C-alpha positions in Angstrom: 22.5 -57.3 -87.2 19.2 -54.5 -88.2 19.4 -51.4 -86.3 16.2 -52.7 -84.3 18.0 -55.6 -82.7 20.9 -53.3 -81.8 18.8 -51.2 -80.0 16.8 -53.6 -78.5 20.2 -55.0 -77.2 21.8 -51.3 -75.8 18.3 -50.9 -74.0 18.8 -54.5 -72.0 22.4 -53.4 -71.8 21.0 -50.1 -70.0 18.4 -51.8 -67.7 21.4 -54.2 -66.6 23.4 -51.3 -65.4 20.9 -49.7 -63.4 19.8 -53.1 -61.9 23.8 -53.2 -61.0 24.0 -49.8 -59.9 20.7 -50.2 -57.5 22.3 -53.7 -55.8 25.4 -51.6 -55.2 23.7 -48.7 -53.6 21.9 -51.4 -51.5 25.1 -52.7 -50.3 26.4 -49.8 -49.4 23.5 -48.6 -47.2 23.8 -52.5 -45.8 27.1 -52.1 -44.4 25.9 -48.0 -43.0 23.0 -49.8 -41.6 24.9 -52.2 -40.2 27.7 -49.3 -38.8 24.8 -48.3 -37.2 23.4 -51.4 -35.4 26.8 -51.9 -34.1 27.2 -48.5 -32.5 24.0 -48.5 -30.8 24.8 -50.9 -28.0 27.9 -48.9 -27.0 25.3 -45.3 -27.3 23.0 -46.9 -25.0 25.9 -48.0 -22.4 27.3 -44.2 -22.4 23.8 -43.0 -21.5 22.5 -45.5 -19.4 26.1 -44.5 -17.6 25.3 -41.2 -18.0 21.8 -41.6 -16.1 23.3 -43.5 -13.4 25.9 -41.5 -12.3 23.0 -38.2 -12.3 21.0 -40.2 -10.2 24.0 -41.0 -8.0 25.0 -37.3 -7.4 21.3 -36.4 -6.7 21.3 -39.1 -4.2 24.6 -37.7 -2.8 23.0 -34.3 -2.4 20.0 -36.5 -0.1 17.4 -36.3 -3.2 14.9 -39.5 -3.0 14.9 -40.4 -6.7 12.7 -43.5 -5.9 10.2 -40.8 -4.6 10.8 -38.5 -7.1 10.1 -40.6 -9.5 6.8 -41.8 -8.3 5.5 -38.3 -7.1 6.3 -37.4 -11.0 4.4 -40.7 -12.4 1.6 -39.3 -10.3 1.8 -36.6 -11.3 1.8 -37.2 -15.0 -1.5 -39.9 -14.3 -2.9 -36.7 -12.6 -2.0 -34.6 -15.8 -3.2 -36.9 -18.2 -6.5 -37.4 -16.8 -9.8 -36.4 -19.5 -11.1 -34.3 -17.1 -7.7 -32.2 -16.2 -6.8 -32.3 -20.2 -10.3 -30.8 -20.7 -9.3 -28.1 -18.0 -5.6 -27.3 -19.7 -7.9 -26.9 -23.0 -10.3 -24.7 -21.6 -7.4 -22.9 -19.9 -5.2 -22.8 -23.3 -8.0 -21.3 -25.0 -8.0 -18.6 -21.9 -5.0 -17.8 -22.7 -5.0 -17.4 -26.1 -8.0 -14.5 -25.6 -6.4 -12.9 -22.6 -4.6 -10.3 -24.6 -7.6 -9.4 -26.8 -9.6 -8.9 -22.9 -6.8 -6.8 -21.6 -6.9 -4.9 -24.1 -10.7 -4.5 -23.6 -10.4 -3.7 -19.9 -7.7 -1.5 -21.0 -9.7 0.6 -23.3 -12.7 0.3 -20.6 -10.3 2.1 -17.9 -8.7 4.2 -20.5 -13.0 5.7 -21.1 -13.5 5.9 -17.3 -10.6 7.8 -16.2 -11.2 10.4 -19.4 -14.8 10.7 -18.4 -13.5 11.7 -14.7 -10.9 14.1 -16.2 -13.6 15.4 -17.9 -15.8 16.2 -14.9 -13.0 17.6 -13.4 -11.9 15.3 -11.4 -8.1 14.8 -11.0 -7.8 10.7 -11.1 -3.4 11.2 -10.6 -4.1 13.2 -7.0 -6.6 10.9 -5.6 -5.0 7.8 -6.7 -2.1 9.2 -4.6 -4.3 9.7 -1.8 -5.8 6.3 -2.6 -1.7 4.7 -2.3 -1.3 6.6 0.9 -4.1 5.1 3.0 -3.1 2.1 1.5 0.2 3.0 3.1 -1.1 4.5 6.6 -3.3 1.4 7.0 -1.0 -1.2 6.5 1.6 0.3 9.0 2.9 -1.3 11.8 1.3 1.2 14.0 -2.0 1.1 12.3 -2.2 -3.1 12.2 -1.3 -2.9 16.3 -4.6 -0.7 16.7 -6.9 -2.9 14.9 -5.4 -5.8 16.7 -6.1 -4.1 19.8 -9.4 -2.7 18.1 -10.7 -6.4 17.5 -9.7 -7.4 21.5 -11.9 -4.8 22.8 -14.8 -5.1 20.3 -17.6 -6.0 22.7 -16.3 -3.1 25.0 -16.4 -1.0 22.3 -20.1 -2.4 21.1 -21.0 -1.8 25.3 -20.0 1.6 24.5 -22.0 2.2 21.3 -24.8 1.2 23.2 -24.4 3.6 25.5 -25.6 6.6 23.6 -22.8 8.3 24.0 -22.9 9.1 20.3 -26.8 10.5 20.7 -26.8 14.4 19.5 -27.6 15.5 23.3 -24.7 13.8 24.8 -22.2 14.8 21.9 -23.8 18.6 22.3 -22.5 17.8 26.7 -19.3 16.7 25.8 -18.3 19.1 23.0 -19.0 22.1 25.7 -17.3 20.6 28.5 -14.2 20.3 25.4 -14.7 23.9 25.1 -14.8 25.3 28.8 -11.8 22.7 29.1 -9.7 24.8 26.5 -10.8 27.8 27.7 -9.4 27.2 31.0 -6.3 28.2 32.6 -5.1 25.8 34.8 -1.7 28.0 35.7 -4.0 30.6 36.6 -6.6 28.6 38.5 -6.4 29.8 42.3 -7.8 27.4 45.6 -11.3 28.3 46.6 -12.0 27.1 50.2 -15.4 26.9 51.9 -16.4 30.9 51.8 -14.9 31.5 48.4 -17.6 28.7 47.6 -20.4 30.4 48.5 -19.1 33.6 47.3 -18.8 32.1 43.8 -22.6 31.1 44.5 -23.7 34.9 43.2 -22.3 33.8 39.9 -25.5 32.7 37.7 -22.9 30.7 35.2 -21.7 29.1 38.7 -25.3 28.5 39.7 -26.4 26.9 36.2 -23.2 24.7 36.4 -24.0 23.5 39.6 -27.6 22.6 38.5 -26.7 20.7 35.4 -24.0 18.7 37.8 -27.2 18.2 40.4 -29.2 16.6 37.4 -26.3 14.6 36.2 -26.0 12.9 39.6 -29.6 12.5 39.8 -29.8 10.9 36.5 -26.7 9.0 37.1 -27.8 7.5 40.4 -30.9 6.3 39.0 -28.4 4.1 36.5 -26.7 2.9 39.2 -29.2 2.0 41.2 -31.0 0.1 39.1 -28.2 -1.6 37.6 -27.8 -3.1 40.9 -31.2 -4.8 41.0 -32.6 -2.3 43.4 -36.3 -1.3 42.9 -37.4 2.1 42.3 -38.2 4.1 45.2 -39.4 7.8 46.4 -35.8 8.9 46.6 -34.9 7.6 43.5 -37.6 7.2 41.1 -37.4 5.6 37.5 
């Protein structure tokens, strides 16, 4: 046999051995696959038992599994709607840019605080005052006052419209308050008719009586007109 014939025979034998080895590997894999397929029913049964046990425990706790399943499916349907998916994608894009946005806001705030500090403004002190004001305004007493104010808002509006805050009225009230603070109520003595007559010699008393008379006329005129009476000679308009 020539060398060429020998080499050809050896090549054929090598090819046959490779084919045989592949057939053996396929047989082995087939056996493993059959083993896996044989185990599938048992695995599925175990999974079903686990799910049934979980459902039984939930029902024992009073959980309506069917209702929750229907609601979950409805939620999944809503979440998978095209419009909702578009909104979720937009939200994810916003979340992705959130760190940069927060950094920009922080830089802006830092610059504003720096400018206020350069202008001589104590930002920390003002923030502390603002926090104190917020705490006082949200205290139960303050909230009770707000409720009382809102329940009497019509009366307060009428009071403000009465002119009590006009400059002339504020001046008179301020002077009356000043006089009250100067009075010594413990040292006030009773005054009879003759004492009142003697007091008329005091110009301050006469000035006060004149103010009271003027007030009486003005007040009487408002009451007279409020009662619907027409102005007359004794109570002009």
